[in-house]
C-alpha positions as CSV (number, residue, x, y, z in Angstrom):
1,X,0.0,0.0,0.0
2,X,1.3,3.5,-0.8
3,X,2.0,6.1,1.8
4,X,-0.7,8.3,0.1
5,X,-3.7,6.4,1.3
6,X,-4.9,3.6,3.5
7,X,-8.0,1.5,3.7
8,X,-10.7,3.0,5.9
9,X,-10.0,2.2,9.5
10,X,-6.6,0.7,8.8
11,X,-4.4,3.7,9.8
12,X,-4.7,6.9,11.6
13,X,-5.1,10.3,10.1
14,X,-2.0,12.5,9.7
15,X,-1.1,14.0,13.1
16,X,-0.4,17.4,11.5
17,X,-3.9,17.5,10.0
18,X,-5.3,16.4,13.3
19,X,-3.4,19.2,15.1
20,X,-4.6,21.7,12.6
21,X,-8.2,20.5,12.9
22,X,-8.2,20.6,16.7
23,X,-6.4,24.0,16.8
24,X,-8.9,25.5,14.4
25,X,-11.8,24.1,16.4
26,X,-10.3,25.7,19.6
27,X,-10.0,29.1,17.9
28,X,-13.5,28.8,16.3
29,X,-14.9,27.9,19.8
30,X,-13.2,30.9,21.4
31,X,-14.6,33.3,18.8
32,X,-18.0,31.7,18.9
33,X,-18.1,32.0,22.7
34,X,-17.6,35.7,22.3
35,X,-20.3,36.0,19.7
36,X,-23.0,34.1,21.6
37,X,-22.0,34.4,25.2
38,X,-19.5,37.1,26.3
39,X,-20.5,40.0,24.2
40,X,-24.3,39.6,24.6
41,X,-23.8,39.6,28.4
42,X,-21.5,42.6,28.3
43,X,-23.9,44.5,26.0
44,X,-26.3,44.7,29.0
45,X,-23.6,46.2,31.2
46,X,-23.1,49.9,31.8
47,X,-20.2,51.5,29.9
48,X,-17.7,51.5,32.8
49,X,-18.2,47.8,33.5
50,X,-18.1,46.9,29.8
51,X,-14.8,48.8,29.3
52,X,-13.2,47.3,32.4
53,X,-14.2,43.7,31.5
54,X,-13.0,44.0,27.9
55,X,-9.7,45.5,29.1
56,X,-9.2,42.5,31.5
57,X,-10.0,40.0,28.8
58,X,-7.8,41.7,26.2
59,X,-4.9,41.9,28.7
60,X,-5.2,38.2,29.4
61,X,-5.3,37.1,25.8
62,X,-3.5,39.7,23.6
63,X,-0.1,39.3,25.2
64,X,-0.3,35.6,26.3
65,X,2.5,33.5,24.7
66,X,0.6,30.3,24.9
67,X,-2.4,31.9,23.1
68,X,-0.1,33.5,20.6
69,X,1.5,30.1,19.9
70,X,-1.9,28.5,19.3
71,X,-3.1,31.4,17.2
72,X,-0.1,31.3,14.8
73,X,0.5,27.5,15.2
74,X,-2.9,26.7,13.8
75,X,-2.1,28.6,10.6
76,X,1.3,26.9,10.3
77,X,-0.1,23.4,11.0
78,X,-2.8,23.9,8.4
79,X,-0.3,25.0,5.8
80,X,2.0,22.1,6.6
81,X,-0.9,19.6,6.5
82,X,-1.9,20.9,3.0
83,X,1.7,20.5,1.8
84,X,2.0,17.0,3.2
85,X,-1.3,16.0,1.7
86,X,-0.3,17.3,-1.7
87,X,3.0,15.4,-1.6
88,X,1.0,12.3,-0.8
89,X,-1.1,12.7,-3.9
90,X,-4.2,13.4,-1.8
91,X,-5.4,16.2,-4.0
92,X,-8.9,16.6,-2.6
93,X,-7.8,16.6,1.0
94,X,-4.9,19.0,0.1
95,X,-7.3,21.4,-1.7
96,X,-9.5,21.4,1.4
97,X,-6.5,22.1,3.6
98,X,-5.3,24.9,1.4
99,X,-8.7,26.6,1.4
100,X,-8.8,26.1,5.2
101,X,-5.4,27.8,5.5
102,X,-6.8,30.7,3.5
103,X,-9.9,31.0,5.7
104,X,-7.9,30.7,8.9
105,X,-5.4,33.3,7.4
106,X,-8.4,35.6,6.9
107,X,-9.1,35.3,10.7
108,X,-5.5,36.1,11.4
109,X,-5.6,39.2,9.2
110,X,-8.8,40.4,10.7
111,X,-7.4,39.9,14.2
112,X,-4.2,41.8,13.4
113,X,-5.8,44.6,11.4
114,X,-9.0,45.1,13.3
115,X,-9.4,43.4,16.6
116,X,-5.9,44.0,18.1
117,X,-5.8,47.7,17.2
118,X,-9.3,48.1,18.7
119,X,-8.1,46.3,21.8
120,X,-5.1,48.6,22.1
121,X,-7.2,51.7,21.6
122,X,-9.6,50.6,24.3
123,X,-6.7,49.8,26.6
124,X,-5.4,53.4,26.3
125,X,-8.7,55.2,26.1
126,X,-9.3,57.6,29.0
127,X,-11.8,56.2,31.4
128,X,-12.3,58.8,34.1
129,X,-15.7,60.2,33.1
130,X,-19.0,58.7,32.0
131,X,-18.7,60.5,28.6
132,X,-15.2,59.1,28.0
133,X,-16.2,55.6,28.9
134,X,-19.3,55.9,26.6
135,X,-17.1,57.2,23.8
136,X,-14.5,54.4,24.2
137,X,-17.3,51.8,24.2
138,X,-19.0,53.3,21.1
139,X,-15.7,53.3,19.2
140,X,-15.0,49.7,20.2
141,X,-18.1,47.5,20.6
142,X,-19.7,47.4,17.2
143,X,-16.6,47.2,15.0
144,X,-15.1,44.6,17.3
145,X,-18.2,42.4,17.2
146,X,-18.4,42.6,13.4
147,X,-14.8,41.7,13.0
148,X,-15.2,38.8,15.5
149,X,-18.2,37.5,13.5
150,X,-15.9,37.4,10.4
151,X,-13.2,35.5,12.4
152,X,-15.9,33.1,13.7
153,X,-17.2,32.4,10.2
154,X,-13.8,32.0,8.7
155,X,-12.7,29.5,11.4
156,X,-15.9,27.5,11.3
157,X,-15.4,27.2,7.5
158,X,-11.8,26.2,7.9
159,X,-12.8,23.6,10.6
160,X,-15.4,22.1,8.3
161,X,-12.9,21.8,5.5
162,X,-10.2,20.3,7.7
163,X,-12.7,17.8,9.2
164,X,-13.6,16.8,5.6
165,X,-10.0,16.3,4.8
166,X,-9.4,14.2,8.0
167,X,-12.6,12.2,7.5
168,X,-11.2,10.9,4.2
169,X,-8.5,9.2,6.3
170,X,-5.7,11.0,4.5
171,X,-2.7,9.2,5.8
172,X,0.6,10.9,5.3
173,X,4.0,9.8,6.4
174,X,6.9,12.3,6.9
């Protein structure tokens, strides 16, 4: 049997593809949790509590090395999986992984170009008066939520593609 394929159930899926799929699922889950849980709850809070909570969340995530490694590692793993699948003549799975890399890459670009700058502006916004807090929130909340929805959709699409590639039992040996 070639290294390009295995009979269903006879071998495990490529570990790089598995890592890319799990990592993408983790990122999609995080973004989705903000879409359906965190932001709707914070939307009901007054401006000062909203700003304080988002500053704490952003401080915890934006500069965390483990989160950064996951965030970038998923992109790298997806690209590596696509290349390994292509080398193993698994063209359909490789195509899925390439498109997944593009979608996940979109989430990276949105994060770097929209979410992180908004987080930094919120971090440094003056917060001593009701008017300043209201202005900081108004400049932040809607654009951040829209960008997060894009990240969520991109990651969910990438996850579906990677799961489809993995489901085909694409076995690749280094």
